N, C-alpha and C positions, 0 to 999 in steps of 0.2 A: 493190140496195137492197131492204129489206123493208118492206112496208106494214103498218099496224097490224092489218090483217085477218089476216095470216098470219105475223106475226113469231114467234109461239110455236113454229113448226115448225123454228126454228134449232136445230142441234145442234153441240156442240163437236167440232171436227175433231181427230183424234189428232196431226196435224202441228203443232198449237200447243203441245203439252205440252213437247217437247224444247227448242224455242227459249226458252220461259219458264224452264225449269229451268236451262239454260245461262246465260241473261241474269241471273237472280237470284243464281246462284252467283258469277258474275263480279263483280257489284256488291258482294258481301260480301268476296270474296277480293282485290279490287283494292288496297285500302289495305295489306293484309298483303303482297301482292306488291311494292308500292313499298318497304315497310320492309325486306323481304328483299334487294331490289336495293341499297338504301342500305348495309345491313350488309355485303353482298358487296363493294361499292365501297370501304368502309372497310378491309376485310381486304386487298383487292388493293392499295390505296394503301400500307398498312403494309408488306406483303411487298415491294413494289417499292422503297420508300424504303430499308428496312433492307438489302435485297439489294444495291442499288447503292452505298450508303454504307458499310455494315459487312460485307457479304458473308455475312450470316446472315438467317434468317427474322424474328428478333426476337420480341417478346412478342405472340403472336397474340390472346391473351385481351384485351389492351388495345385492339386494333383492333376486336374485337367490341364491347367496351364503348362505344367512341367511336361506332360505327355505330348501336348500339341507342339511345344518348342522342340523337343527331341525328334518327333516325327518330321517336323518341317526341316530342321537342319539335316536330318538323315536323307531326306528327299533331295535337298539342294546339293549335298555332297556326293550323292551316289554316282553321278556322271563324271565329275572330276576324278574321284578315286578309281573308277573303273577304267578311265582312259589309259590305253596302253597296256593294261593288265592282260596277262596270258592265263589268268585264273578265272573260272566262271564266277559271275557275280553272286551266285547262290552258294559258293563254297564257304565253309566255316571260317577260313582265314579272312576272306574278304568281308564277311559279315562282322567279324571281330574288329577289323580296321574301321569299318563304317560306323559301328556302334560307338567306339571310342572317340572317333572324330566328331560325331554328333554331340556327344556329351561335352567334349572339350569346347565345341562351339557354343553350346548353351551356357556353360560356366563362364566363358570369356565374355559373352554378351551380358550376362547377369552382373558380372563384375564391373564392366564398363558403364552399364546403366545404373549402377549403384542400387540394385534390387536383390542382390544375393542374400542379404540378411532376412528377406521376407520368406524364404523357403527353408523347410526343415532339412538339415543335412542328413539326418537319419533316413528320411523318406527317399532322398536322392540316392544315397548309398545302396539302400535295399533295392530300389528300382534298377540301379546300374547292374548289380550282381545277379538279380533274378531275371531282369528283362531280356538279356541276350539269349540265355538258354531257352527261355520260353518262346521267344520270337523264332529262334532256329527250329525248334520242334514244330511250331505252327507252319513255317515255310516248308519243312520237309514233308509234312502231311499233305499240304496243298500241292506241292510239286509232284508228289507221287500220284495224286489224283489226276493232275493235268497230263502227266506222261501217259498214264493209262488211257486217258481220254483221247490223246493224240494217236496212240497205237491202235485203239479200237475204232477210230474214225468218228467218235462221238463229239470231238472238239476239233476245230480247225481255225486257222487265221487267214490263210490265203488259198485261192485256187490257182494252180499254175498249169501251163501248157508246155510240154517239153517237145522241142523240135530239133532234129539233127540226125547224125548218123547212128545206126543201130548200136555200134560198139560204144560210142560216147554216152548214149542214153542209158545203156545197161550199166556202164561203169558208174555213172552219176547216181543212179538209183541204188545200186549195191553199196557204194562207198559212203554216200551221204544220207541215205535213208530219209527222204523229205518228210515222211509222215511223222517222224520223231520231233519235228520242229513245227508241227501244226500246218503242214502244207498238204493240200489235196491235189494230187496229180489228176486233173480232169480228163486229160487225153494225152496220148503220145503220138507224135507225127514223125515218121521216118522218111528222110529224104532218099530218093532213088540215087544210086551211085553216080549216074551220068549228070545229075543236077549240079555236082560240084566241079565238073570238068570246065576248064577255061576254053569253051568252044561255043559257037552260036547255039547249038542244040542244048548244051548245058545251061547257058544263060536263059534260054526260053523256058526250059523245064523248071529252073529255079524261080523265075518270076511267076510262073503259073502256080507253083507250089505256095509261094508267099501270099499270092492273092487269095488262095483258098484258106490259108491260115488266118488272114485278116477277116474273111467272112465268118470263120469259126469263132474268132475272138468277139466279133460284134454280136453274135447270137447267143454265146454261151456264158457271158458275164465273167470271163477269166480276168484275174487281177494282174497276173504276171506271165510273161513268156520267157522261158529260159532257152537260149540258143546254145546247143551243144554240138559245136563243130571244132575240128582241129584249127588252132590259131594260124596255121600256115595257109588256110583257105581264106586269104584276105579278101579276094573278090566276092566270094559267096557271103562273107560276113558283112561287107560294106553294102551289098545289094539288099540283104535282109534288113539291116539297120535303116537304110533309106526308105524302104517300103513300109516297115512296121511303125515308122514315125507317124503315119497317118491314122493309127489306131490308138484309142485312149487306154493304153496299157503300159505297164513298166516292162522294159525289155532288158534282160540280163544276158551277158555273155558268160557261158559256163567256164569253170576252172581248167587250167592245164595241169599236167602231172607235177610240174615244178612247185606248184603251190603246196603240195603235201609236205614240203620241207619247212614251211613257214606258217605260223599260226595266224598272223595278220599280214596282209599285203595291200596297204592303202595306196591310193593314187595321189600324185601331187604334180605341180607345175614346176618345170625347170626352164625358166624363160618361156618360150613359146611351145616347148615340148612337154607332153604329158608322159609321166614316168610311173612305174610301179616301184614302190619302196620295199625291196626285199629285206634289207638290213638297215637298221638305224642305230645311232649311238645310244647307249643306255640312258643318258641324261641330255636334256636340251641345255642350251646356254643359260637360260634362266634357272633351271634346276641345279646346274653346276654352281651358279653364284649363290643360290639359297643354301645348298649343302655346305659350301665352303664357309659361308658366314656363320652357320650354326657350328661347324667344326671349330672355327677359330675362337668363337665366343665360348663354346663349351670347354675346349681344351685349356684356354687361358684361365677360365674360372676354376676348373679342377686343379690346375697347377698351383694357383694361389691358395686354394683351400687345403691342399695336401702338402704344401711346402714343408711344414714341420715334419711330417711323416717321411717325406723324401730325404730330408737331412738325416733323420734317425736311421733309415734303411741304408743310406750311403755309408754312414759311420759303421753300422753293423757289418756290412759287406767287407769294409776295409779291415776290420778287426778279426773277422771270421777266418779269412784265408788270404794268402799273398796273391797279389794281382791287382789290376785296375778295378775301380768301382763300377764302371760302365762297360758293358759288352757291346762292341760295334761290329757290324757285319754288313757287307754289301747285299742289297736286295734289288729286285726289279719292281718298279712302281707303275704308275699310269703310262700306257703306251710303251711299256718295256724300257722306261728310263731308269737308269741305275741311281740308287741313293744309298745312304748309310743309315741303318736302323740302330736305335739306342735301346738297351735293356740294362737292368741291374744284372751284374755278373752272378750267375748261379752255378758255374762249373769251374773246374781248375784249368780248363783250356779255353782259348778264344780263337777257334778255327774260322778261317775265312779264305776261301780259295777253291782249288779243284778237288780237294779232299775234305769234306765236312761230314763227320759221322753223327747221325741223329742220336739224341739221348734215348735210352731204353729204360724199362723198369729196373730199379736196383742199380742204375749206372753208377760206378764208383767215382766218376768224374764230377758228379753233382755234389756240391758242398752241403754241410749240415744246414746252414741257413738257407741255401738255395732251394732245398726241398720244400721248405715252408713258403718261400716267396713264389715258387712255381705253383704250389698247390692252391694258393689264393689269388693268383694272377697279379701279384704285386710287382713282380719283375718286369711287367709290361708298362708300368706307369711312365718311365722316361720317354716312351713313344709319344706322349702328349707333346713333347718338343717337336717330334717329327710332324705332328698334326699342325702345330702352330706354324712351322716352316712351310707347310704345304706339300710335303712328301707323302703324307698319309691322311686318312680320314678316320673319324671315330669308328665308323662302321664300314666294312668292306671285306673282300677276300683277304685272308691272312697271307702275307708275303713269305716266300721260302728262300733259302740260300740259293745263290746263283747256280751252283752245280746241281742242286735238286731240281731247280726250274728246268734246266736243259734236259735232265733225265725224264721228268714227268711229261714234258712236252712231246717227247718221243713215244711215250707209253699211252698217253690219253690224247686223242685227236683234238678235242675242243679245249684243251688246257689253256692255250694262249689267250682265249677270250677273257680269262680272269683279269688280264691286264687292260681291259677296256674301261676300267673304272679304278679309282685310287684304292690301294690296299688299306685295310683297316686294323685298328687295335683289336676289335672283336668283329665277328661276322655271323652270318646265318648258319654256316657249318659248325662253328664253335658252340653256339647255344643249343645246337641239336646233338651235341656229344661227339662231333667229328673233329677232335683235336688230338695232339700227341703224335706218335710215330706213324709214318706213312710207308710201312715196310712191304705192303702188298699193293698190287694194281687195284684191287677192289676198294681198299681204303682211299686211295687217291681218287678213284672215280666217284666214290660217294661224296668226298669233300668237294670235288669239282662240280658235281650235280647241284649241290646246295649253293655253291658260289654262283653258278649260272642262273639258278632260280632267283637269287637275290638281284643279280644284274638285270634280269628280264622283268622283275616285278618291283623295282625300286620305288619307294615313296617315303616321305618324311615320317609317316605313321609307322611304316615298317622299321625305319631306323630307330624310332623311339621304343618300339616293341623289343627290338634286339638289345638295346642298351638296358632296358628293364630286365630282360631275361639274363643278361650277362651278370647282373648283380644278384638276382633272386633265384634263378633256375638251377637245380642240382646238375642238370646236363652240362651247363657251362663249365663246371669244375671236373667233369668226368675225363678220365684218361690223362689227368695232369701228372707229370713225372717230377 
């Protein structure tokens, strides 16, 4: 560490220049490298398909065009899909969303431009199924090399200067490990204790220290200064910000402990006030409107297409056992508003109130027909009416009986957050196998964790993915009673 008395003696070491040059070059070249890999995979897919099916290389130019189109759409969609996501952009799930969105964009463009018939469907399908795993393998290999380069100091993106109190600097380096993100900490400047005092002596010491920091910045080529002071020291922070404005360097105010609770804490304007957004609604007004439009159109379409099936099931339920065709029960929806859910009756009882006993394996209350309806999720189809009415969504956290809601909310602290979005006919928890009885706290917590992940990572692509898994994935039928 360097004290304010001798920090100006720091000199930039020549070993820092090459890692910075390599790291910054890599940051610019990486998207281009991904694009070249995608084009290469498109060419390889086309050559392989035409070679196996027709015994000839085929139109290589078309393969290049397909690859360039997918790479371009992927690059354009990367920022919108990543916005608001709590998952790393390099995660397998995010890459899956991005790959599918890029292909959908290319297919839509080709259809609107009336050029879809010019391209081989076999090549496109092979490219789609082979391209994603190959691209992920490529990225994993590169990322491993980059991480090792950051850790060893062979690669870097920025040189930073840390200034502040000793405890805040130590906490920052230990908790956030700057080198893992390509940051070279060129020097560390520790303020003397009295420099933060709101006294004439403290003010003088602080100004002298900041002047020395500015001198160091000018001679060392530092890119960023991170100010690590308690946010309660407003006078010291204001003084540092005012003086450091005169240096051509980015100045950051380090995090407070409360930030550890939140993945993203963006700033915004509330009138003339600048605020930190600690919590935001899961969906914006536009996103709510888009999701509602898709829900209404999708539910209406499925109701029309399945109307004969619904009539047959209703008749079968009536003939199978005495009681109403539909099971109705009060549930909590968006913002904990009560609504009545519809299902085909699958049990001999229709409980709704303070005593609702969940079905268990081999439950004698489940009718003969009910077991089959529950096994294949057919009993849930009347909830399409709930979706059309606006009580539910096609995708969202599954609603529970009122008495179970009250019980779960006492047992799981974050349970109430599930009501920040409309409940769904299917959800992320269900397609991952978390359906059926919730007779233990662990089962409730696992379901809630998946529901909260969906709420924090909502996107139209994720909704489409969940709907696809609801029909095709064996996990979606697991634990059905």
